[in-house]
C-alpha positions as CSV (number, residue, x, y, z in Angstrom):
1,M,0.0,0.0,0.0
2,T,1.3,3.5,-0.8
3,Q,0.5,6.8,0.9
4,R,0.9,10.5,0.6
5,R,1.1,13.3,3.2
6,S,-2.0,15.4,4.0
7,D,-2.8,18.0,6.6
8,H,-4.5,15.3,8.7
9,G,-2.1,12.3,8.4
10,Y,-1.6,10.0,5.4
11,E,-3.9,8.9,2.6
12,K,-3.5,6.2,-0.1
13,D,-1.6,7.2,-3.1
14,T,-0.8,4.6,-5.8
15,E,2.1,6.7,-7.2
16,A,4.1,7.0,-4.0
17,D,6.4,4.6,-2.2
18,D,5.5,3.1,1.2
19,L,6.5,5.3,4.1
20,E,8.2,3.7,7.1
21,W,6.0,3.1,10.1
22,E,8.0,5.4,12.3
23,D,7.7,8.2,9.7
24,H,4.0,7.6,9.6
25,V,3.6,7.9,13.3
26,M,5.7,11.1,13.5
27,A,3.9,12.7,10.5
28,T,0.5,11.9,12.1
29,V,1.6,13.7,15.4
30,A,3.1,16.6,13.5
31,S,0.0,17.1,11.3
32,E,-2.2,17.0,14.4
33,V,0.0,19.6,16.2
34,R,-0.2,21.8,13.1
35,R,-4.0,21.3,12.8
36,R,-4.6,22.1,16.5
37,R,-2.2,25.1,16.5
38,K,-4.1,26.6,13.5
39,E,-7.4,25.9,15.2
40,L,-6.2,27.9,18.2
41,R,-4.9,30.6,15.8
42,W,-1.4,30.4,17.2
43,S,1.9,30.9,15.4
44,A,4.7,28.5,15.9
45,Q,6.2,31.0,18.3
46,D,3.0,31.1,20.3
47,L,3.2,27.4,20.8
48,A,6.9,27.6,21.6
49,D,6.2,30.3,24.3
50,R,3.6,28.0,25.9
51,C,6.0,25.1,26.0
52,E,8.5,27.3,27.8
53,E,5.8,28.4,30.3
54,I,5.2,24.7,31.1
55,G,8.9,24.3,31.8
56,Y,10.2,22.4,28.8
57,P,11.2,24.8,26.0
58,I,10.6,23.6,22.4
59,R,12.0,26.3,20.1
60,R,10.0,27.7,17.2
61,N,12.3,26.4,14.5
62,V,12.0,22.9,16.1
63,I,8.2,23.1,15.9
64,A,8.4,24.4,12.3
65,N,10.8,21.6,11.2
66,M,8.6,19.0,12.9
67,E,5.4,20.2,11.1
68,S,7.1,20.3,7.8
69,G,8.6,16.8,8.1
70,R,12.2,18.0,8.2
71,R,12.8,16.7,11.7
72,A,14.1,13.2,12.1
73,V,13.0,12.4,15.7
74,L,10.1,13.2,18.0
75,P,10.8,12.4,21.6
76,L,7.9,11.2,23.8
77,V,8.5,13.9,26.3
78,E,7.9,16.5,23.6
79,V,4.6,14.9,22.6
80,M,3.6,15.2,26.3
81,V,4.6,18.9,26.5
82,L,3.1,19.8,23.1
83,A,-0.2,18.2,24.1
84,K,-0.3,20.1,27.4
85,A,0.5,23.3,25.6
86,L,-2.2,22.7,23.0
87,R,-4.7,21.9,25.7
88,M,-5.3,18.3,24.7
89,S,-4.3,14.8,25.7
90,P,-1.1,13.2,24.4
91,I,-3.1,10.2,23.0
92,S,-5.0,12.6,20.8
93,L,-1.8,13.6,19.1
94,I,-0.8,10.0,18.4
95,Y,-4.3,8.8,17.5
96,P,-6.3,11.8,16.4
97,V,-9.7,10.3,16.2
98,G,-12.2,12.2,14.1
99,Y,-9.4,13.8,12.0
100,V,-7.5,10.7,10.8
101,A,-9.6,7.7,9.7
102,Q,-6.9,5.1,9.9
103,V,-3.4,4.6,11.3
104,R,-0.8,1.9,11.2
105,Q,-0.7,0.5,14.7
106,L,2.6,-1.4,14.3
107,P,5.2,-2.0,11.5
108,Y,4.1,-4.3,8.7
109,E,0.5,-4.0,9.8
110,D,-2.3,-2.8,7.6
111,P,-4.0,0.5,8.6
112,Q,-6.9,0.2,11.0
113,P,-9.5,2.5,12.4
114,T,-7.9,5.2,14.5
115,W,-10.4,4.6,17.3
116,D,-9.5,0.9,17.5
117,A,-5.8,1.7,17.6
118,L,-6.4,4.2,20.4
119,Q,-8.4,1.6,22.4
120,W,-5.4,-0.8,22.1
121,F,-2.9,1.8,23.2
122,T,-4.9,2.7,26.3
123,G,-5.5,-0.9,27.3
124,N,-9.2,-0.9,26.7
125,S,-8.8,-3.4,23.9
126,P,-5.7,-5.5,24.8
127,A,-3.8,-7.6,22.4
128,E,-4.5,-11.3,22.5
129,D,-1.1,-12.0,24.0
130,A,-1.3,-9.2,26.6
131,T,-0.1,-10.2,30.1
132,D,-0.4,-6.8,31.8
133,R,-3.0,-8.0,34.4
134,M,-2.3,-5.0,36.7
135,L,-3.8,-2.7,34.1
136,D,-6.8,-5.0,33.8
137,H,-7.3,-4.8,37.5
138,F,-7.1,-1.0,37.5
139,L,-9.5,-0.7,34.6
140,A,-12.0,-3.0,36.4
141,H,-11.4,-1.1,39.6
142,D,-12.3,2.2,38.0
143,L,-15.6,0.8,36.7
144,E,-16.5,-0.7,40.1
145,L,-15.5,2.6,41.8
146,R,-17.9,4.5,39.7
147,S,-20.7,2.0,40.3
148,A,-20.1,2.0,44.0
149,L,-20.1,5.8,44.3
150,A,-23.3,6.1,42.3
151,A,-25.0,3.4,44.5
152,V,-23.8,5.0,47.7
153,E,-25.0,8.5,46.6
154,S,-28.4,7.0,45.6
155,E,-28.6,5.1,48.9
156,D,-28.0,8.4,50.8
157,Y,-30.6,10.2,48.8
158,E,-33.3,7.6,49.3
159,R,-32.5,7.5,53.1
160,W,-33.0,11.2,53.2
161,K,-36.3,10.8,51.3
162,A,-37.5,8.2,53.7
163,K,-36.7,10.4,56.7
164,T,-38.4,13.5,55.2
165,A,-41.4,11.8,53.5
166,P,-44.6,13.6,54.2
167,N,-46.7,10.4,54.3
168,R,-46.6,6.7,54.7
169,I,-46.8,5.8,50.9
170,Q,-43.9,8.0,50.0
171,R,-41.9,6.8,52.9
172,E,-42.4,3.1,52.0
173,A,-41.5,3.8,48.4
174,A,-38.3,5.5,49.5
175,E,-37.5,2.6,51.8
176,R,-37.9,0.1,49.0
177,A,-35.6,2.1,46.8
178,L,-33.2,2.4,49.7
179,A,-33.0,-1.4,50.0
180,R,-32.3,-1.8,46.3
181,Y,-29.5,0.8,46.3
182,A,-28.1,-0.7,49.5
183,D,-27.8,-4.1,47.8
184,Q,-26.2,-2.5,44.7
185,A,-23.7,-0.6,46.9
186,A,-22.8,-3.8,48.8
187,N,-22.2,-5.7,45.6
188,A,-20.1,-2.9,44.1
189,K,-18.1,-2.6,47.3
190,H,-17.5,-6.4,47.3
191,E,-16.2,-6.3,43.7
192,L,-14.1,-3.2,44.4
193,R,-12.6,-4.9,47.5
194,R,-11.8,-8.0,45.3
195,H,-9.9,-5.9,42.8
196,R,-8.0,-4.0,45.4
197,D,-6.9,-7.3,47.0
198,A,-5.8,-8.6,43.6
199,I,-3.7,-5.4,43.1
200,R,-2.0,-5.9,46.4
201,E,-1.4,-9.6,45.8
202,A,0.3,-8.7,42.5
203,G,2.6,-6.3,44.4
204,G,0.8,-3.1,43.4
205,T,-0.8,-0.3,45.3
206,P,-4.5,0.3,44.8
207,P,-5.6,3.8,43.8
208,H,-7.0,6.4,46.2
209,L,-10.5,5.8,47.7
210,P,-12.9,8.7,48.1
211,S,-14.2,9.2,51.6
212,P,-17.7,7.7,51.0
213,L,-15.9,4.4,50.2
214,A,-13.2,4.5,52.8
215,D,-14.7,1.6,54.7
216,I,-13.8,-0.8,51.8
217,D,-10.2,-1.3,52.9
218,P,-9.5,-3.4,56.0
219,P,-8.8,-1.5,59.2
220,D,-5.1,-2.4,59.3
221,T,-4.5,-0.8,55.8
222,D,-2.2,2.2,56.0
223,P,-4.1,5.0,54.2
224,T,-1.0,7.2,54.0
225,E,0.8,4.8,51.7
226,E,-2.1,4.3,49.3
227,N,-4.5,7.3,49.5
228,D,-1.9,10.0,49.1
229,L,-0.5,8.7,45.8
């Protein structure tokens, strides 16, 4: 397959030679930096000034050379700083969903939808041979954390409704809802505790717990070591 450079990445071109995968990735990032910079109506100097404000200067000529394809390397740290300066996430520079339809995920692979590549990169769609179980636990932990917080908040609200109900019918309805949310909260907390235990058993440190869920960890757990990370 052959490709040609465009403002938003690469497109098929039957008259050009294949570009190396590394060049493809760099050009995609550079094109998205240029697109976003123009969207913000910034000059290359404006972007350079913002990088310096962040604390990692990237000179105007370096940015210009990157955008024009004259630069041979693009360090990861610069992708991070450029993303911060451009008010976006680093992943959006590497996989600009909505602006580039397809990207080459790895060398010698055919292009695939940018969204699918982004999901793989972030761990939401792991490779078949992936063994990074810690990431799996953290992703599952995040889902259960959201579920537990929603259930606890709903439980508190229904408890307040039961206490302030003006009549028996509304009070009983609130109490039934309270029982349902209490069960949901208990189940979510159980799953959350299971993932936190698995993280510890694998030698990791579970993420911070918000105060409404502080009772999930056992009493002998040191909150300073985990909750202040």
